[in-house]
Every structure is written in structure tokens, then in C-alpha cells.
One Martini backbone bead per residue (centre of mass of N, CA, C, O) as a GRO file, in nm:
protein
   67
    1MET     BB    1  -6.075  -8.952  -0.005
    2HIS     BB    2  -5.961  -9.116  -0.247
    3GLY     BB    3  -6.234  -9.202  -0.365
    4ILE     BB    4  -6.336  -8.919  -0.452
    5SER     BB    5  -6.095  -8.834  -0.631
    6ASN     BB    6  -6.118  -9.075  -0.824
    7LEU     BB    7  -6.406  -9.016  -0.918
    8ILE     BB    8  -6.346  -8.738  -1.036
    9LEU     BB    9  -6.131  -8.835  -1.238
   10ILE     BB   10  -6.312  -9.029  -1.397
   11CYS     BB   11  -6.532  -8.826  -1.478
   12THR     BB   12  -6.342  -8.636  -1.630
   13ALA     BB   13  -6.246  -8.842  -1.840
   14ILE     BB   14  -6.524  -8.905  -1.961
   15VAL     BB   15  -6.604  -8.619  -2.046
   16SER     BB   16  -6.356  -8.570  -2.229
   17ALA     BB   17  -6.404  -8.804  -2.425
   18ILE     BB   18  -6.684  -8.717  -2.525
   19ALA     BB   19  -6.606  -8.433  -2.622
   20SER     BB   20  -6.395  -8.527  -2.829
   21TRP     BB   21  -6.583  -8.699  -3.001
   22ILE     BB   22  -6.781  -8.473  -3.080
   23LEU     BB   23  -6.573  -8.284  -3.209
   24GLY     BB   24  -6.479  -8.479  -3.429
   25ILE     BB   25  -6.750  -8.499  -3.572
   26ARG     BB   26  -6.784  -8.195  -3.636
   27MET     BB   27  -6.525  -8.170  -3.804
   28ARG     BB   28  -6.594  -8.380  -4.019
   29ARG     BB   29  -6.857  -8.242  -4.117
   30ARG     BB   30  -6.729  -7.976  -4.207
   31ILE     BB   31  -6.538  -8.090  -4.417
   32LYS     BB   32  -6.755  -8.234  -4.584
   33ARG     BB   33  -6.932  -7.983  -4.646
   34VAL     BB   34  -6.707  -7.794  -4.773
   35LEU     BB   35  -6.520  -8.013  -4.948
   36GLY     BB   36  -6.651  -8.312  -5.006
   37VAL     BB   37  -6.472  -8.485  -4.802
   38ASP     BB   38  -6.329  -8.735  -4.645
   39VAL     BB   39  -6.173  -8.831  -4.367
   40GLN     BB   40  -5.882  -9.040  -4.351
   41SER     BB   41  -5.748  -8.899  -4.091
   42GLU     BB   42  -5.646  -8.760  -3.797
   43SER     BB   43  -5.440  -8.559  -3.924
   44GLU     BB   44  -5.654  -8.390  -4.083
   45LEU     BB   45  -5.789  -8.257  -3.829
   46THR     BB   46  -5.490  -8.109  -3.749
   47SER     BB   47  -5.442  -7.973  -4.012
   48ILE     BB   48  -5.371  -7.667  -4.142
   49ASN     BB   49  -5.435  -7.721  -4.440
   50THR     BB   50  -5.725  -7.810  -4.409
   51TRP     BB   51  -5.827  -7.543  -4.265
   52MET     BB   52  -5.749  -7.356  -4.499
   53LYS     BB   53  -5.938  -7.485  -4.706
   54VAL     BB   54  -6.198  -7.434  -4.550
   55GLU     BB   55  -6.176  -7.126  -4.534
   56ASP     BB   56  -6.160  -7.072  -4.839
   57ALA     BB   57  -6.432  -7.206  -4.910
   58GLU     BB   58  -6.605  -7.023  -4.729
   59GLU     BB   59  -6.531  -6.756  -4.865
   60ARG     BB   60  -6.633  -6.829  -5.150
   61SER     BB   61  -6.931  -6.890  -5.062
   62LYS     BB   62  -6.961  -6.581  -4.942
   63GLY     BB   63  -6.792  -6.366  -5.127
   64GLY     BB   64  -6.550  -6.328  -4.905
   65LYS     BB   65  -6.407  -6.213  -4.629
   66LEU     BB   66  -6.291  -6.309  -4.331
   67GLN     BB   67  -6.256  -6.171  -3.993
   0.00000   0.00000   0.00000
């Protein structure tokens, strides 16, 4: 029984790691596309200031407020 639960735990960890990696790539691409700058550190991906700049830039490019 311990072998099966360990296998499930390992598979879950692998899937989570891959999903996090893909999400990080998508976030970097969005920042690059909207702001035109490369992300310099991991802290920029989680910074509220960075995402406020992204939202403001998206609003300006759409010509109005996002709801």
C-alpha cells in the first residue's frame, strides 16, 4: 500500500512542477508582450506592481477600462 501512495505522491509532484513551469513561461510571455521588457527575476512574476503595470497597459491598448 505504501508503494502505491508514494507513486501517487511522486506523480502529483511531477505534474505540479510541470504545470508551474508552463504557467511561469506564460506569465513571462504576457509581461514581455504587454510591457515589452524581459522579466529579470522571479520576484517580478509575483510582484503586484508588475501586474498592475500589465493591467494598465492592457487597458490603454484596448482604449478603455477592464471590468
